[in-house]
C-alpha positions in Angstrom: -22.7 -7.6 -1.5 -23.3 -11.3 -0.8 -22.7 -13.8 -3.7 -22.9 -17.6 -3.8 -21.4 -20.2 -6.1 -19.6 -23.6 -6.3 -16.1 -23.6 -4.8 -13.1 -24.0 -7.0 -10.0 -24.8 -5.0 -7.0 -22.9 -6.2 -3.8 -24.9 -5.7 -1.5 -23.8 -2.9 1.8 -22.3 -3.7 4.8 -24.4 -2.7 5.9 -21.8 -0.2 2.5 -22.0 1.5 2.3 -25.8 1.2 5.8 -27.2 1.6 4.4 -30.8 1.2 4.0 -30.0 -2.5 7.8 -29.8 -2.8 8.6 -32.7 -0.5 10.3 -35.5 -2.4 10.6 -33.7 -5.7 13.9 -33.8 -7.3 15.4 -30.4 -8.2 15.4 -30.2 -12.0 17.5 -27.1 -12.7 19.8 -24.8 -10.7 19.0 -21.4 -9.2 21.1 -19.8 -12.0 19.1 -21.6 -14.7 15.8 -20.9 -13.0 16.7 -17.2 -12.7 17.4 -17.0 -16.4 14.2 -18.9 -17.2 12.0 -16.7 -15.0 13.6 -13.6 -16.4 12.7 -14.7 -19.9 9.2 -15.5 -18.9 8.6 -12.2 -17.2 10.2 -10.2 -20.0 8.0 -12.0 -22.6 4.8 -11.8 -20.7 2.4 -9.9 -23.0 -1.0 -10.0 -21.3 -4.1 -8.3 -22.7 -5.1 -7.2 -19.2 -3.2 -4.0 -18.5 -3.0 -4.5 -14.8 -1.6 -8.0 -15.3 1.1 -6.5 -17.6 2.0 -4.1 -14.8 2.4 -7.0 -12.4 4.9 -8.7 -14.6 6.8 -5.5 -15.2 7.0 -4.9 -11.5 8.1 -8.5 -10.9 10.8 -8.2 -13.5 12.2 -5.2 -11.6 12.2 -7.2 -8.4 14.0 -10.1 -10.1 16.6 -7.9 -11.6 17.3 -5.9 -8.4 20.8 -6.8 -7.4 19.5 -7.3 -3.8 17.7 -10.5 -4.8 20.7 -12.3 -6.3 23.0 -11.0 -3.6 20.7 -12.3 -0.9 20.6 -15.8 -2.5 24.3 -15.9 -3.2 25.1 -14.9 0.5 23.0 -17.9 1.7 24.8 -20.2 -0.8 28.2 -19.0 0.4 27.0 -19.8 3.9 26.8 -23.4 2.7 23.1 -23.9 2.3 21.6 -26.1 -0.4 20.0 -24.1 -3.3 16.4 -24.5 -2.3 17.1 -23.6 1.3 19.2 -20.7 0.2 16.3 -19.4 -2.0 13.8 -19.8 0.9 16.2 -18.0 3.4 16.8 -15.1 1.0 13.1 -14.8 0.5 12.4 -14.8 4.2 15.0 -12.1 4.8 13.8 -9.7 2.2 10.1 -10.3 3.1 10.9 -9.7 6.8 12.3 -6.3 5.9 9.1 -5.2 4.1 6.7 -6.9 6.6 8.0 -4.7 9.4 6.9 -1.5 7.5 4.1 0.3 9.2 2.3 1.1 6.0 -0.3 -1.3 4.8 0.2 -0.5 1.2 3.9 -1.1 1.3 3.5 -4.1 3.5 1.3 -5.6 0.9 4.2 -5.3 -1.6 5.8 -8.3 0.2 3.4 -10.4 -1.8 5.2 -9.4 -5.0 8.5 -10.4 -3.5 7.2 -13.8 -2.4 5.6 -14.2 -5.8 8.9 -13.8 -7.6 10.6 -16.2 -5.3 7.7 -18.6 -5.7 8.3 -18.5 -9.5 12.0 -19.2 -9.0 11.2 -22.1 -6.7 8.7 -23.6 -9.1 11.1 -23.3 -12.0 13.8 -25.1 -10.0 11.3 -27.9 -9.1 9.7 -28.1 -12.5 6.3 -27.1 -11.1 3.8 -25.4 -13.4 0.4 -24.1 -12.5 -2.6 -24.0 -14.9 -6.2 -23.3 -13.9 -9.4 -23.6 -15.7 -12.0 -22.1 -13.5 -15.7 -22.9 -14.4 -17.8 -19.8 -14.9 -19.8 -18.7 -11.9 -17.4 -20.3 -9.4 -16.0 -18.9 -6.2 -12.2 -19.2 -6.1 -11.1 -20.6 -2.7 -7.4 -20.2 -1.9 -4.9 -20.1 0.9 -4.0 -16.8 -0.7 -3.7 -15.3 -4.2 -0.4 -13.7 -5.1 -0.1 -10.9 -7.8 0.7 -13.2 -10.7 -2.3 -15.3 -10.0 -4.5 -12.4 -11.1 -3.1 -12.8 -14.6 -4.7 -16.2 -14.8 -8.1 -15.2 -13.4 -10.9 -14.2 -15.7 -12.6 -11.8 -13.3 -15.6 -11.4 -15.7 -16.6 -15.1 -15.2 -16.2 -15.8 -11.5 -18.7 -15.1 -8.8 -16.2 -14.2 -6.0 -13.1 -15.1 -4.1 -12.4 -16.5 -0.6 -8.9 -16.4 0.9 -7.5 -17.6 4.2 -4.8 -14.9 4.1 -4.3 -11.6 2.4 -4.4 -7.8 2.7 -7.1 -5.3 1.8 -4.4 -3.5 -0.3 -3.1 -6.6 -2.0 -3.1 -6.7 -5.7 -5.9 -9.3 -6.0 -8.1 -7.2 -3.7 -7.5 -4.1 -5.8 -8.2 -5.9 -9.0 -11.2 -7.7 -7.7 -12.8 -4.5 -6.4 -12.0 -2.6 -9.6 -13.9 -5.4 -11.5 -16.8 -5.5 -9.0 -16.0 -9.0 -7.8 -16.6 -9.6 -4.1 -13.6 -10.9 -2.1 -13.4 -12.0 1.5 -10.2 -12.5 3.4 -9.4 -14.3 6.7 -11.8 -17.1 6.0 -11.3 -20.6 7.4 -11.3 -22.7 4.2 -10.1 -25.9 5.7 -13.5 -27.7 5.4 -14.3 -26.6 1.8 -14.1 -29.0 -1.0 -14.4 -28.5 -4.8 -18.0 -27.9 -5.8 -19.3 -27.0 -2.3 -21.7 -24.1 -2.4 -20.0 -21.2 -0.6 -20.9 -17.5 0.1 -18.7 -14.4 -0.2 -19.8 -11.3 1.8 -18.0 -8.1 0.7 -19.4 -4.7 1.8 -16.9 -3.0 -0.5 -18.6 -4.3 -3.6 -22.0 -3.2 -4.8 -23.7 0.1 -5.7 -21.0 2.8 -5.4 -22.5 4.4 -2.3 -19.3 6.3 -1.3 -18.8 8.0 -4.6 -22.5 8.9 -5.1 -22.8 10.2 -1.5 -19.6 12.3 -1.8 -20.6 13.7 -5.1 -24.1 14.5 -3.9 -22.7 16.3 -0.9 -20.5 18.4 -3.2 -17.2 17.2 -1.6 -14.0 16.3 -3.3 -13.2 12.6 -4.1 -9.5 11.8 -4.1 -7.5 8.6 -4.3 -4.5 7.3 -2.5 -1.6 6.3 -4.7 1.6 4.4 -4.4 2.9 4.7 -7.9 2.5 6.8 -11.1 0.5 4.0 -12.6 -1.9 4.3 -9.6 -2.2 8.0 -10.3 -3.0 7.5 -14.0 -5.7 4.9 -13.2 -7.3 7.2 -10.5 -7.4 10.2 -12.9 -8.8 8.0 -15.7 -11.5 6.8 -13.3 -12.6 10.3 -12.5 -10.8 11.2 -9.3 -10.6 14.9 -8.4 -6.9 14.4 -7.5 -4.5 12.4 -5.4 -5.1 12.8 -1.7 -2.0 10.8 -0.7 1.0 10.0 -2.8 3.3 7.7 -0.9 7.0 8.2 -1.6 8.5 5.4 0.5 9.0 3.1 -2.6 11.6 5.6 -3.8 13.8 5.0 -0.8 13.3 1.4 0.2 15.1 -1.6 -1.2 18.2 0.3 -2.5 21.8 0.8 -1.3 21.9 4.6 -1.5 19.5 7.5 -1.0 17.8 8.6 -4.3 19.3 11.8 -5.6 17.4 15.0 -5.9 17.3 14.6 -9.7 16.0 11.0 -9.4 13.2 12.3 -7.1 12.4 15.2 -9.3 11.9 13.0 -12.3 9.4 10.8 -10.4 7.5 13.8 -9.0 7.4 15.4 -12.4 5.9 12.3 -13.9 3.4 12.1 -11.1 2.3 15.7 -11.6 2.0 15.2 -15.4 -0.2 12.2 -14.7 -2.5 14.3 -12.5 -3.2 16.5 -15.5 -3.6 19.7 -13.5 -5.5 18.1 -10.6 -4.1 18.3 -7.1 -1.3 15.9 -6.1 -0.7 15.6 -2.3 2.9 14.3 -1.7 3.5 12.8 1.7 7.0 13.3 2.8 9.0 10.1 3.4 7.4 8.3 6.3 10.1 5.9 7.7 11.9 5.3 10.9 12.2 2.7 13.6 10.0 0.1 11.9 11.0 1.0 8.4 14.7 0.4 7.8 16.8 2.3 5.3 20.1 0.5 4.9 22.0 3.6 3.9 21.1 5.6 7.1 21.9 4.8 10.7 18.7 3.5 12.3 19.3 2.1 15.8 16.9 -0.5 17.1 14.0 0.8 19.2 12.0 -1.0 21.8 8.9 0.7 20.7 9.3 2.0 17.1 5.7 3.2 16.9 6.6 5.7 19.6 10.1 6.3 18.3 12.0 8.2 15.6 9.6 8.0 12.7 7.8 10.4 10.3 8.7 14.0 10.7 11.0 13.2 13.7 13.2 11.0 11.5 13.2 13.6 8.7 14.3 16.4 11.1 17.0 14.1 12.4 18.3 13.6 8.8 17.9 17.1 7.3 20.0 16.2 4.2 17.3 13.7 3.2 14.4 16.2 4.0 16.1 19.0 2.0 16.6 16.8 -1.0 13.0 15.7 -1.0 11.5 19.2 -0.5 13.8 20.5 -3.2 12.9 17.8 -5.7 9.2 18.4 -5.1 9.6 22.2 -5.7 11.8 21.5 -8.8 9.1 19.2 -10.2 6.3 21.7 -9.6 8.3 24.4 -11.4 8.9 22.1 -14.3 5.1 21.3 -14.8 3.2 24.5 -15.6 -0.3 24.5 -14.2 0.4 21.8 -11.7 -1.0 21.7 -8.2 1.2 20.1 -5.7 0.7 19.9 -1.9 3.3 18.8 0.6 2.1 16.7 3.5 4.1 16.1 6.7 3.6 12.7 8.5 3.4 12.1 12.3 3.3 15.7 13.4 2.9 16.5 17.1 4.2 20.0 17.5 4.0 23.5 15.9 7.8 23.6 15.8 7.9 20.6 13.5 5.7 22.4 11.0 7.7 25.6 11.2 11.0 23.8 10.6 9.7 22.0 7.5 8.2 25.2 6.1 11.5 27.0 6.6 13.3 24.3 4.7 10.7 24.2 2.0 11.2 27.9 1.3 8.8 27.8 -1.6 5.2 29.0 -2.0 3.7 25.5 -2.0 0.8 24.4 0.1 2.0 22.6 3.3 -0.2 20.5 5.4 0.0 17.7 8.0 -1.3 14.2 8.6 -3.5 14.3 11.7 -2.6 10.9 13.1 -1.4 11.4 16.7 -3.5 12.3 19.8 -1.2 15.3 20.2 -2.2 16.6 16.7 -5.9 16.3 17.7 -5.6 17.9 21.1 -3.5 20.8 19.8 -5.2 21.0 16.4 -6.1 24.7 16.7 -2.4 25.7 17.1 -1.3 23.3 14.3 -4.0 24.5 11.9 -2.7 28.1 12.3 0.6 26.9 10.8 -0.9 24.8 8.0 -2.7 25.1 4.6 -4.6 21.9 5.1 -5.2 18.8 7.3 -5.5 15.2 6.2 -6.7 12.7 8.8 -4.8 9.4 8.8 -7.2 7.1 10.6 -5.0 4.0 10.5 -2.4 5.3 12.9 -4.8 7.6 14.7 -7.0 4.6 15.7 -4.1 2.6 17.1 -2.8 5.6 19.0 -6.2 6.7 20.4 -7.2 3.2 21.3 -3.7 2.1 22.4 -4.1 -1.0 20.3 -1.5 -2.2 17.8 -3.3 -2.7 14.5 -1.1 -5.7 13.8 -1.8 -7.5 17.0 -4.7 -9.9 16.7 -5.0 -10.1 20.5 -6.3 -6.5 20.7 -8.0 -6.5 17.3 -11.4 -5.8 18.9 -10.1 -2.5 20.2 -8.7 -1.4 16.8 -12.0 0.1 15.7 -11.8 3.4 13.6 -15.5 3.9 14.2 -15.2 3.7 18.0 -16.7 6.7 19.8 -13.2 7.9 20.8 -11.8 7.9 17.3 -15.0 9.5 15.9 -14.6 12.3 18.5 -11.0 12.8 17.5 -12.1 13.2 13.8 -14.7 15.7 14.8 -12.2 17.7 16.9 -9.7 17.9 14.0 -12.4 19.0 11.5 -13.7 21.7 13.9 -10.2 23.1 14.4 -9.4 23.1 10.7 -12.6 24.9 9.8 -12.2 27.4 12.6 -8.8 28.3 11.1 -10.3 28.4 7.5 -8.3 25.5 6.1 -9.8 22.4 4.4 -9.6 19.0 6.0 -9.8 15.6 4.3 -9.3 12.0 5.3 -6.8 9.5 3.6 -7.0 6.5 6.0 -8.6 3.2 5.2 -11.8 4.4 6.9 -12.5 6.7 3.9 -13.0 3.6 1.7 -15.5 1.9 4.1 -19.0 2.6 2.9 -20.3 2.1 6.5 -18.4 5.2 7.5 -19.4 7.6 4.7 -22.4 9.1 6.3 -20.5 9.9 9.5 -17.5 11.4 7.6 -19.7 13.6 5.6 -21.8 14.7 8.6 -18.5 15.4 10.5 -17.8 18.1 7.8 -14.8 16.6 6.0 -14.2 18.5 2.7 -12.7 15.5 0.9 -12.3 11.8 1.1 -9.3 10.0 -0.4 -10.1 6.4 -1.2 -7.9 3.4 -1.8 -9.4 3.2 -5.2 -12.4 4.4 -7.3 
């Protein structure tokens, strides 16, 4: 969909535009700012449910001991308070930015948003916006708390220089049917200029209608229980990918089996009897866990990650598998499926199944060339396939999806990747198991016809 409207320039955040903070006298200390921001977040009662979720999540980030400890460590090193705040923010954000999961990488926006609030409080900066109806918001980027200020029902669209397709503002904009375009050069745009937004993800729901018409299942990817509730309420047939990394990251100790069970039980209850596909912890190399030894690797994308990492830390894998099985037993009528990431060999599946030791469906992410080329053998060991086109594309095309220099090669609709999808589907059906897709390609309306013609049994979208 293409929309046009007069530009409304959204003020830059201080961390994005340091000149806004230059010359300002610090008005309150970090400690005072911390208490002020905590009160603001705790008291934030917003009529828009999604905005309320943002503030609740930000309060959790603020109250996580890691935040205060990071700032205090920089202060003890002798840095002035604002420099200490910025250094702590950079350190925590760097940890999340290295994660090879677009959804979790996007959560760095929430961390930066909280630090931005603290910085604004210390400097006495407040932000208020009155956006004229029919305007196109033009911004360097929009962080999660900005969405609380935006009346999505009155704006025409959004243009941002920076941002992620899984960022909060993208999710909200698409859920409201508002076109948003990222990676736009906004340097020459002034207030009131007539600008256009071109967003193929907004418009008539071609994906849903085509999938329903073809009689295939329509699932949703989720990164939290709230995501699951929203997906089921929107009519999803189930959850095709439930990420579990958020349970393990940003903490000083591994979550216990009981802690995990409580989360998986809540997730199953939110699914209301519909299938929940739980992806086992997908970390390693580029995704650091502070409580487990993780040596630096020259090429973490080809290193100890996914199922390789899990099998190297069986105590972690056993606890997660046990917690999933416990939760399934605690929720009568639930449908839980366990999905293994980064599989390359039959032996990997057999070892996980042996440790699972429960009659639960076990499947794999097809995201490596090895899984495609040996798909027939792997399918014989599985109950289902789910194709992860994000990693599959970068491995097939030998193009790092985070490297702009080879961005032209990172094309999930390239002939080679499409052929890989077709091979995986053919092998799955030959073995009598269903095969779906949970990568970002599933949410691209330009790919729907191909995916359905390839024979996929289900599509798991970023959102409905």
